[in-house]
RONUDREN-201404 format. One record per residue: residue in one letter; residue number from 0; z, y, x of N, C-alpha, C in turn. Coordinates in nm, 3 decimals, padded with zeros to 5 digits. Layout:
N
<r><res>a</res><n>NUM</n><n_z>Z</n_z><n_y>Y</n_y><n_x>X</n_x><ca_z>Z</ca_z><ca_y>Y</ca_y><ca_x>X</ca_x><c_z>Z</c_z><c_y>Y</c_y><c_x>X</c_x></r>
...
//
This chain:
79
<r><res>x</res><n>0</n><n_z>-01.451</n_z><n_y>12.375</n_y><n_x>-14.172</n_x><ca_z>-01.394</ca_z><ca_y>12.268</ca_y><ca_x>-14.253</ca_x><c_z>-01.294</c_z><c_y>12.189</c_y><c_x>-14.170</c_x></r>
<r><res>x</res><n>1</n><n_z>-01.187</n_z><n_y>12.147</n_y><n_x>-14.231</n_x><ca_z>-01.084</ca_z><ca_y>12.071</ca_y><ca_x>-14.161</ca_x><c_z>-01.134</c_z><c_y>11.931</c_y><c_x>-14.132</c_x></r>
<r><res>x</res><n>2</n><n_z>-01.086</n_z><n_y>11.875</n_y><n_x>-14.022</n_x><ca_z>-01.123</ca_z><ca_y>11.738</ca_y><ca_x>-13.988</ca_x><c_z>-01.039</c_z><c_y>11.640</c_y><c_x>-14.067</c_x></r>
<r><res>x</res><n>3</n><n_z>-01.079</n_z><n_y>11.512</n_y><n_x>-14.065</n_x><ca_z>-01.001</ca_z><ca_y>11.411</ca_y><ca_x>-14.136</ca_x><c_z>-00.862</c_z><c_y>11.398</c_y><c_x>-14.075</c_x></r>
<r><res>x</res><n>4</n><n_z>-00.846</n_z><n_y>11.432</n_y><n_x>-13.948</n_x><ca_z>-00.714</ca_z><ca_y>11.427</ca_y><ca_x>-13.887</ca_x><c_z>-00.622</c_z><c_y>11.531</c_y><c_x>-13.949</c_x></r>
<r><res>x</res><n>5</n><n_z>-00.680</n_z><n_y>11.633</n_y><n_x>-14.010</n_x><ca_z>-00.602</ca_z><ca_y>11.738</ca_y><ca_x>-14.076</ca_x><c_z>-00.615</c_z><c_y>11.728</c_y><c_x>-14.227</c_x></r>
<r><res>x</res><n>6</n><n_z>-00.614</n_z><n_y>11.605</n_y><n_x>-14.277</n_x><ca_z>-00.628</ca_z><ca_y>11.583</ca_y><ca_x>-14.421</ca_x><c_z>-00.493</c_z><c_y>11.549</c_y><c_x>-14.482</c_x></r>
<r><res>x</res><n>7</n><n_z>-00.477</n_z><n_y>11.591</n_y><n_x>-14.607</n_x><ca_z>-00.356</ca_z><ca_y>11.559</ca_y><ca_x>-14.683</ca_x><c_z>-00.401</c_z><c_y>11.493</c_y><c_x>-14.812</c_x></r>
<r><res>x</res><n>8</n><n_z>-00.336</n_z><n_y>11.383</n_y><n_x>-14.848</n_x><ca_z>-00.370</ca_z><ca_y>11.312</ca_y><ca_x>-14.970</ca_x><c_z>-00.261</c_z><c_y>11.325</c_y><c_x>-15.074</c_x></r>
<r><res>x</res><n>9</n><n_z>-00.301</n_z><n_y>11.342</n_y><n_x>-15.198</n_x><ca_z>-00.209</ca_z><ca_y>11.346</ca_y><ca_x>-15.311</ca_x><c_z>-00.234</c_z><c_y>11.224</c_y><c_x>-15.399</c_x></r>
<r><res>x</res><n>10</n><n_z>-00.127</n_z><n_y>11.159</n_y><n_x>-15.440</n_x><ca_z>-00.133</ca_z><ca_y>11.052</ca_y><ca_x>-15.539</ca_x><c_z>-00.060</c_z><c_y>11.106</c_y><c_x>-15.661</c_x></r>
<r><res>x</res><n>11</n><n_z>-00.136</n_z><n_y>11.140</n_y><n_x>-15.764</n_x><ca_z>-00.083</ca_z><ca_y>11.216</ca_y><ca_x>-15.876</ca_x><c_z>-00.106</c_z><c_y>11.363</c_y><c_x>-15.847</c_x></r>
<r><res>x</res><n>12</n><n_z>-00.149</n_z><n_y>11.439</n_y><n_x>-15.946</n_x><ca_z>-00.182</ca_z><ca_y>11.579</ca_y><ca_x>-15.922</ca_x><c_z>-00.152</c_z><c_y>11.660</c_y><c_x>-16.047</c_x></r>
<r><res>x</res><n>13</n><n_z>-00.073</n_z><n_y>11.768</n_y><n_x>-16.029</n_x><ca_z>-00.036</ca_z><ca_y>11.854</ca_y><ca_x>-16.141</ca_x><c_z>-00.041</c_z><c_y>11.999</c_y><c_x>-16.094</c_x></r>
<r><res>x</res><n>14</n><n_z>00.013</n_z><n_y>12.092</n_y><n_x>-16.174</n_x><ca_z>00.008</ca_z><ca_y>12.234</ca_y><ca_x>-16.139</ca_x><c_z>00.081</c_z><c_y>12.264</c_y><c_x>-16.008</c_x></r>
<r><res>x</res><n>15</n><n_z>00.193</n_z><n_y>12.200</n_y><n_x>-15.986</n_x><ca_z>00.268</ca_z><ca_y>12.222</ca_y><ca_x>-15.861</ca_x><c_z>00.188</c_z><c_y>12.169</c_y><c_x>-15.742</c_x></r>
<r><res>x</res><n>16</n><n_z>00.123</n_z><n_y>12.055</n_y><n_x>-15.762</n_x><ca_z>00.037</ca_z><ca_y>12.000</ca_y><ca_x>-15.656</ca_x><c_z>-00.075</c_z><c_y>12.097</c_y><c_x>-15.623</c_x></r>
<r><res>x</res><n>17</n><n_z>-00.130</n_z><n_y>12.163</n_y><n_x>-15.725</n_x><ca_z>-00.238</ca_z><ca_y>12.259</ca_y><ca_x>-15.704</ca_x><c_z>-00.190</c_z><c_y>12.374</c_y><c_x>-15.616</c_x></r>
<r><res>x</res><n>18</n><n_z>-00.069</n_z><n_y>12.425</n_y><n_x>-15.643</n_x><ca_z>-00.014</ca_z><ca_y>12.533</ca_y><ca_x>-15.561</ca_x><c_z>00.005</c_z><c_y>12.487</c_y><c_x>-15.417</c_x></r>
<r><res>x</res><n>19</n><n_z>00.057</n_z><n_y>12.368</n_y><n_x>-15.399</n_x><ca_z>00.076</ca_z><ca_y>12.314</ca_y><ca_x>-15.264</ca_x><c_z>-00.059</c_z><c_y>12.293</c_y><c_x>-15.195</c_x></r>
<r><res>x</res><n>20</n><n_z>-00.156</n_z><n_y>12.240</n_y><n_x>-15.268</n_x><ca_z>-00.289</ca_z><ca_y>12.219</ca_y><ca_x>-15.213</ca_x><c_z>-00.352</c_z><c_y>12.351</c_y><c_x>-15.169</c_x></r>
<r><res>x</res><n>21</n><n_z>-00.334</n_z><n_y>12.455</n_y><n_x>-15.248</n_x><ca_z>-00.385</ca_z><ca_y>12.588</ca_y><ca_x>-15.214</ca_x><c_z>-00.328</c_z><c_y>12.634</c_y><c_x>-15.081</c_x></r>
<r><res>x</res><n>22</n><n_z>-00.199</n_z><n_y>12.619</n_y><n_x>-15.064</n_x><ca_z>-00.133</ca_z><ca_y>12.657</ca_y><ca_x>-14.939</ca_x><c_z>-00.185</c_z><c_y>12.575</c_y><c_x>-14.821</c_x></r>
<r><res>x</res><n>23</n><n_z>-00.204</n_z><n_y>12.447</n_y><n_x>-14.842</n_x><ca_z>-00.253</ca_z><ca_y>12.360</ca_y><ca_x>-14.736</ca_x><c_z>-00.395</c_z><c_y>12.395</c_y><c_x>-14.695</c_x></r>
<r><res>x</res><n>24</n><n_z>-00.482</n_z><n_y>12.424</n_y><n_x>-14.793</n_x><ca_z>-00.620</ca_z><ca_y>12.463</ca_y><ca_x>-14.764</ca_x><c_z>-00.620</c_z><c_y>12.593</c_y><c_x>-14.683</c_x></r>
<r><res>x</res><n>25</n><n_z>-00.536</n_z><n_y>12.688</n_y><n_x>-14.721</n_x><ca_z>-00.525</ca_z><ca_y>12.815</ca_y><ca_x>-14.647</ca_x><c_z>-00.477</c_z><c_y>12.793</c_y><c_x>-14.504</c_x></r>
<r><res>x</res><n>26</n><n_z>-00.406</n_z><n_y>12.683</n_y><n_x>-14.481</n_x><ca_z>-00.356</ca_z><ca_y>12.651</ca_y><ca_x>-14.347</ca_x><c_z>-00.452</c_z><c_y>12.563</c_y><c_x>-14.269</c_x></r>
<r><res>x</res><n>27</n><n_z>-00.569</n_z><n_y>12.534</n_y><n_x>-14.327</n_x><ca_z>-00.672</ca_z><ca_y>12.461</ca_y><ca_x>-14.255</ca_x><c_z>-00.678</c_z><c_y>12.312</c_y><c_x>-14.281</c_x></r>
<r><res>x</res><n>28</n><n_z>-00.607</n_z><n_y>12.263</n_y><n_x>-14.381</n_x><ca_z>-00.610</ca_z><ca_y>12.121</ca_y><ca_x>-14.413</ca_x><c_z>-00.717</c_z><c_y>12.091</c_y><c_x>-14.516</c_x></r>
<r><res>x</res><n>29</n><n_z>-00.776</n_z><n_y>11.972</n_y><n_x>-14.506</n_x><ca_z>-00.861</ca_z><ca_y>11.920</ca_y><ca_x>-14.613</ca_x><c_z>-00.767</c_z><c_y>11.852</c_y><c_x>-14.712</c_x></r>
<r><res>x</res><n>30</n><n_z>-00.796</n_z><n_y>11.863</n_y><n_x>-14.840</n_x><ca_z>-00.707</ca_z><ca_y>11.808</ca_y><ca_x>-14.942</ca_x><c_z>-00.786</c_z><c_y>11.713</c_y><c_x>-15.030</c_x></r>
<r><res>x</res><n>31</n><n_z>-00.729</n_z><n_y>11.595</n_y><n_x>-15.052</n_x><ca_z>-00.791</ca_z><ca_y>11.497</ca_y><ca_x>-15.141</ca_x><c_z>-00.684</c_z><c_y>11.441</c_y><c_x>-15.232</c_x></r>
<r><res>x</res><n>32</n><n_z>-00.728</n_z><n_y>11.396</n_y><n_x>-15.352</n_x><ca_z>-00.631</ca_z><ca_y>11.352</ca_y><ca_x>-15.451</ca_x><c_z>-00.684</c_z><c_y>11.237</c_y><c_x>-15.536</c_x></r>
<r><res>x</res><n>33</n><n_z>-00.592</n_z><n_y>11.152</n_y><n_x>-15.576</n_x><ca_z>-00.620</ca_z><ca_y>11.049</ca_y><ca_x>-15.676</ca_x><c_z>-00.527</c_z><c_y>11.070</c_y><c_x>-15.793</c_x></r>
<r><res>x</res><n>34</n><n_z>-00.585</n_z><n_y>11.087</n_y><n_x>-15.910</n_x><ca_z>-00.510</ca_z><ca_y>11.092</ca_y><ca_x>-16.034</ca_x><c_z>-00.610</c_z><c_y>11.066</c_y><c_x>-16.145</c_x></r>
<r><res>x</res><n>35</n><n_z>-00.599</n_z><n_y>10.952</n_y><n_x>-16.214</n_x><ca_z>-00.696</ca_z><ca_y>10.921</ca_y><ca_x>-16.318</ca_x><c_z>-00.695</c_z><c_y>11.021</c_y><c_x>-16.433</c_x></r>
<r><res>x</res><n>36</n><n_z>-00.589</n_z><n_y>11.100</n_y><n_x>-16.445</n_x><ca_z>-00.579</ca_z><ca_y>11.199</ca_y><ca_x>-16.552</ca_x><c_z>-00.618</c_z><c_y>11.340</c_y><c_x>-16.507</c_x></r>
<r><res>x</res><n>37</n><n_z>-00.668</n_z><n_y>11.354</n_y><n_x>-16.386</n_x><ca_z>-00.709</ca_z><ca_y>11.485</ca_y><ca_x>-16.335</ca_x><c_z>-00.837</c_z><c_y>11.527</c_y><c_x>-16.406</c_x></r>
<r><res>x</res><n>38</n><n_z>-00.827</n_z><n_y>11.630</n_y><n_x>-16.492</n_x><ca_z>-00.945</ca_z><ca_y>11.678</ca_y><ca_x>-16.564</ca_x><c_z>-00.923</c_z><c_y>11.822</c_y><c_x>-16.610</c_x></r>
<r><res>x</res><n>39</n><n_z>-01.024</n_z><n_y>11.876</n_y><n_x>-16.674</n_x><ca_z>-01.015</ca_z><ca_y>12.010</ca_y><ca_x>-16.730</ca_x><c_z>-01.003</c_z><c_y>12.119</c_y><c_x>-16.626</c_x></r>
<r><res>x</res><n>40</n><n_z>-00.932</n_z><n_y>12.227</n_y><n_x>-16.662</n_x><ca_z>-00.920</ca_z><ca_y>12.343</ca_y><ca_x>-16.573</ca_x><c_z>-00.855</c_z><c_y>12.309</c_y><c_x>-16.439</c_x></r>
<r><res>x</res><n>41</n><n_z>-00.759</n_z><n_y>12.218</n_y><n_x>-16.440</n_x><ca_z>-00.693</ca_z><ca_y>12.179</ca_y><ca_x>-16.316</ca_x><c_z>-00.792</c_z><c_y>12.114</c_y><c_x>-16.220</c_x></r>
<r><res>x</res><n>42</n><n_z>-00.875</n_z><n_y>12.024</n_y><n_x>-16.273</n_x><ca_z>-00.977</ca_z><ca_y>11.958</ca_y><ca_x>-16.190</ca_x><c_z>-01.077</c_z><c_y>12.060</c_y><c_x>-16.137</c_x></r>
<r><res>x</res><n>43</n><n_z>-01.122</n_z><n_y>12.151</n_y><n_x>-16.224</n_x><ca_z>-01.219</ca_z><ca_y>12.251</ca_y><ca_x>-16.182</ca_x><c_z>-01.165</c_z><c_y>12.338</c_y><c_x>-16.070</c_x></r>
<r><res>x</res><n>44</n><n_z>-01.041</n_z><n_y>12.380</n_y><n_x>-16.083</n_x><ca_z>-00.983</ca_z><ca_y>12.464</ca_y><ca_x>-15.979</ca_x><c_z>-00.966</c_z><c_y>12.387</c_y><c_x>-15.848</c_x></r>
<r><res>x</res><n>45</n><n_z>-00.922</n_z><n_y>12.263</n_y><n_x>-15.858</n_x><ca_z>-00.904</ca_z><ca_y>12.180</ca_y><ca_x>-15.739</ca_x><c_z>-01.037</c_z><c_y>12.156</c_y><c_x>-15.668</c_x></r>
<r><res>x</res><n>46</n><n_z>-01.139</n_z><n_y>12.120</n_y><n_x>-15.743</n_x><ca_z>-01.267</ca_z><ca_y>12.085</ca_y><ca_x>-15.682</ca_x><c_z>-01.348</c_z><c_y>12.208</c_y><c_x>-15.641</c_x></r>
<r><res>x</res><n>47</n><n_z>-01.357</n_z><n_y>12.307</n_y><n_x>-15.728</n_x><ca_z>-01.446</ca_z><ca_y>12.420</ca_y><ca_x>-15.704</ca_x><c_z>-01.383</c_z><c_y>12.529</c_y><c_x>-15.617</c_x></r>
<r><res>x</res><n>48</n><n_z>-01.264</n_z><n_y>12.574</n_y><n_x>-15.652</n_x><ca_z>-01.203</ca_z><ca_y>12.685</ca_y><ca_x>-15.578</ca_x><c_z>-01.147</c_z><c_y>12.639</c_y><c_x>-15.444</c_x></r>
<r><res>x</res><n>49</n><n_z>-01.081</n_z><n_y>12.523</n_y><n_x>-15.444</n_x><ca_z>-01.016</ca_z><ca_y>12.476</ca_y><ca_x>-15.321</ca_x><c_z>-01.107</c_z><c_y>12.386</c_y><c_x>-15.237</c_x></r>
<r><res>x</res><n>50</n><n_z>-01.214</n_z><n_y>12.335</n_y><n_x>-15.297</n_x><ca_z>-01.298</ca_z><ca_y>12.242</ca_y><ca_x>-15.223</ca_x><c_z>-01.232</c_z><c_y>12.107</c_y><c_x>-15.204</c_x></r>
<r><res>x</res><n>51</n><n_z>-01.143</n_z><n_y>12.072</n_y><n_x>-15.296</n_x><ca_z>-01.073</ca_z><ca_y>11.944</ca_y><ca_x>-15.288</ca_x><c_z>-01.166</c_z><c_y>11.827</c_y><c_x>-15.310</c_x></r>
<r><res>x</res><n>52</n><n_z>-01.122</n_z><n_y>11.712</n_y><n_x>-15.268</n_x><ca_z>-01.200</ca_z><ca_y>11.589</ca_y><ca_x>-15.282</ca_x><c_z>-01.128</c_z><c_y>11.499</c_y><c_x>-15.381</c_x></r>
<r><res>x</res><n>53</n><n_z>-01.196</n_z><n_y>11.462</n_y><n_x>-15.489</n_x><ca_z>-01.138</ca_z><ca_y>11.371</ca_y><ca_x>-15.588</ca_x><c_z>-01.168</c_z><c_y>11.228</c_y><c_x>-15.544</c_x></r>
<r><res>x</res><n>54</n><n_z>-01.065</n_z><n_y>11.148</n_y><n_x>-15.533</n_x><ca_z>-01.078</ca_z><ca_y>11.011</ca_y><ca_x>-15.486</ca_x><c_z>-01.074</c_z><c_y>10.914</c_y><c_x>-15.604</c_x></r>
<r><res>x</res><n>55</n><n_z>-01.143</n_z><n_y>10.802</n_y><n_x>-15.591</n_x><ca_z>-01.153</ca_z><ca_y>10.703</ca_y><ca_x>-15.698</ca_x><c_z>-01.034</c_z><c_y>10.607</c_y><c_x>-15.701</c_x></r>
<r><res>x</res><n>56</n><n_z>-00.955</n_z><n_y>10.605</n_y><n_x>-15.593</n_x><ca_z>-00.842</ca_z><ca_y>10.511</ca_y><ca_x>-15.588</ca_x><c_z>-00.734</c_z><c_y>10.565</c_y><c_x>-15.495</c_x></r>
<r><res>x</res><n>57</n><n_z>-00.615</n_z><n_y>10.507</n_y><n_x>-15.505</n_x><ca_z>-00.506</ca_z><ca_y>10.542</ca_y><ca_x>-15.414</ca_x><c_z>-00.548</c_z><c_y>10.510</c_y><c_x>-15.271</c_x></r>
<r><res>x</res><n>58</n><n_z>-00.613</n_z><n_y>10.397</n_y><n_x>-15.253</n_x><ca_z>-00.655</ca_z><ca_y>10.357</ca_y><ca_x>-15.119</ca_x><c_z>-00.749</c_z><c_y>10.462</c_y><c_x>-15.057</c_x></r>
<r><res>x</res><n>59</n><n_z>-00.843</n_z><n_y>10.510</n_y><n_x>-15.136</n_x><ca_z>-00.935</ca_z><ca_y>10.612</ca_y><ca_x>-15.085</ca_x><c_z>-00.861</c_z><c_y>10.742</c_y><c_x>-15.052</c_x></r>
<r><res>x</res><n>60</n><n_z>-00.767</n_z><n_y>10.781</n_y><n_x>-15.135</n_x><ca_z>-00.693</ca_z><ca_y>10.906</ca_y><ca_x>-15.113</ca_x><c_z>-00.607</c_z><c_y>10.901</c_y><c_x>-14.988</c_x></r>
<r><res>x</res><n>61</n><n_z>-00.567</n_z><n_y>10.781</n_y><n_x>-14.948</n_x><ca_z>-00.474</ca_z><ca_y>10.768</ca_y><ca_x>-14.835</ca_x><c_z>-00.536</c_z><c_y>10.706</c_y><c_x>-14.711</c_x></r>
<r><res>x</res><n>62</n><n_z>-00.661</n_z><n_y>10.668</n_y><n_x>-14.717</n_x><ca_z>-00.726</ca_z><ca_y>10.596</ca_y><ca_x>-14.607</ca_x><c_z>-00.715</c_z><c_y>10.669</c_y><c_x>-14.473</c_x></r>
<r><res>x</res><n>63</n><n_z>-00.742</n_z><n_y>10.797</n_y><n_x>-14.468</n_x><ca_z>-00.743</ca_z><ca_y>10.870</ca_y><ca_x>-14.341</ca_x><c_z>-00.621</c_z><c_y>10.958</c_y><c_x>-14.321</c_x></r>
<r><res>x</res><n>64</n><n_z>-00.526</n_z><n_y>10.950</n_y><n_x>-14.411</n_x><ca_z>-00.412</ca_z><ca_y>11.040</ca_y><ca_x>-14.405</ca_x><c_z>-00.282</c_z><c_y>10.962</c_y><c_x>-14.388</c_x></r>
<r><res>x</res><n>65</n><n_z>-00.269</n_z><n_y>10.898</n_y><n_x>-14.276</n_x><ca_z>-00.155</ca_z><ca_y>10.812</ca_y><ca_x>-14.251</ca_x><c_z>-00.022</c_z><c_y>10.888</c_y><c_x>-14.258</c_x></r>
<r><res>x</res><n>66</n><n_z>-00.018</n_z><n_y>11.011</n_y><n_x>-14.212</n_x><ca_z>00.108</ca_z><ca_y>11.083</ca_y><ca_x>-14.201</ca_x><c_z>00.130</c_z><c_y>11.190</c_y><c_x>-14.308</c_x></r>
<r><res>x</res><n>67</n><n_z>00.034</n_z><n_y>11.213</n_y><n_x>-14.395</n_x><ca_z>00.045</ca_z><ca_y>11.322</ca_y><ca_x>-14.491</ca_x><c_z>00.006</c_z><c_y>11.279</c_y><c_x>-14.631</c_x></r>
<r><res>x</res><n>68</n><n_z>00.092</n_z><n_y>11.207</n_y><n_x>-14.699</n_x><ca_z>00.065</ca_z><ca_y>11.163</ca_y><ca_x>-14.835</ca_x><c_z>00.173</c_z><c_y>11.218</c_y><c_x>-14.926</c_x></r>
<r><res>x</res><n>69</n><n_z>00.133</n_z><n_y>11.284</n_y><n_x>-15.034</n_x><ca_z>00.227</ca_z><ca_y>11.338</ca_y><ca_x>-15.131</ca_x><c_z>00.214</c_z><c_y>11.260</c_y><c_x>-15.260</c_x></r>
<r><res>x</res><n>70</n><n_z>00.325</n_z><n_y>11.208</n_y><n_x>-15.309</n_x><ca_z>00.329</ca_z><ca_y>11.137</ca_y><ca_x>-15.435</ca_x><c_z>00.384</c_z><c_y>11.233</c_y><c_x>-15.539</c_x></r>
<r><res>x</res><n>71</n><n_z>00.308</n_z><n_y>11.255</n_y><n_x>-15.645</n_x><ca_z>00.346</ca_z><ca_y>11.351</ca_y><ca_x>-15.747</ca_x><c_z>00.464</c_z><c_y>11.306</c_y><c_x>-15.831</c_x></r>
<r><res>x</res><n>72</n><n_z>00.504</n_z><n_y>11.392</n_y><n_x>-15.918</n_x><ca_z>00.611</ca_z><ca_y>11.374</ca_y><ca_x>-16.016</ca_x><c_z>00.713</c_z><c_y>11.267</c_y><c_x>-15.981</c_x></r>
<r><res>x</res><n>73</n><n_z>00.830</n_z><n_y>11.309</n_y><n_x>-15.947</n_x><ca_z>00.947</ca_z><ca_y>11.224</ca_y><ca_x>-15.921</ca_x><c_z>00.937</c_z><c_y>11.144</c_y><c_x>-15.792</c_x></r>
<r><res>x</res><n>74</n><n_z>00.840</n_z><n_y>11.170</n_y><n_x>-15.708</n_x><ca_z>00.833</ca_z><ca_y>11.104</ca_y><ca_x>-15.578</ca_x><c_z>00.827</c_z><c_y>11.212</c_y><c_x>-15.471</c_x></r>
<r><res>x</res><n>75</n><n_z>00.870</n_z><n_y>11.181</n_y><n_x>-15.354</n_x><ca_z>00.877</ca_z><ca_y>11.281</ca_y><ca_x>-15.249</ca_x><c_z>00.764</c_z><c_y>11.264</c_y><c_x>-15.148</c_x></r>
<r><res>x</res><n>76</n><n_z>00.757</n_z><n_y>11.358</n_y><n_x>-15.058</n_x><ca_z>00.659</ca_z><ca_y>11.353</ca_y><ca_x>-14.951</ca_x><c_z>00.694</c_z><c_y>11.238</c_y><c_x>-14.856</c_x></r>
<r><res>x</res><n>77</n><n_z>00.596</n_z><n_y>11.160</n_y><n_x>-14.823</n_x><ca_z>00.615</ca_z><ca_y>11.050</ca_y><ca_x>-14.729</ca_x><c_z>00.548</c_z><c_y>11.091</c_y><c_x>-14.598</c_x></r>
<r><res>x</res><n>78</n><n_z>00.626</n_z><n_y>11.100</n_y><n_x>-14.491</n_x><ca_z>00.569</ca_z><ca_y>11.137</ca_y><ca_x>-14.361</ca_x><c_z>00.619</c_z><c_y>11.046</c_y><c_x>-14.254</c_x></r>
//
């Protein structure tokens, strides 16, 4: 399992985020996300197949990931 130092946080999560998360998990990163609308098949794939962590707030999603935060839809990667 990846350490918190190798964690990436997503704020907002969609199909493109899922593809990026898949790549990150394959590269050894832990992936966590906050999106109040994350549900259904997308949530199942993120949580079950990728082992993603669903966060209850933006603060939780970004607490340990100072350098790796991705903002979904119309926002860019902040590093």
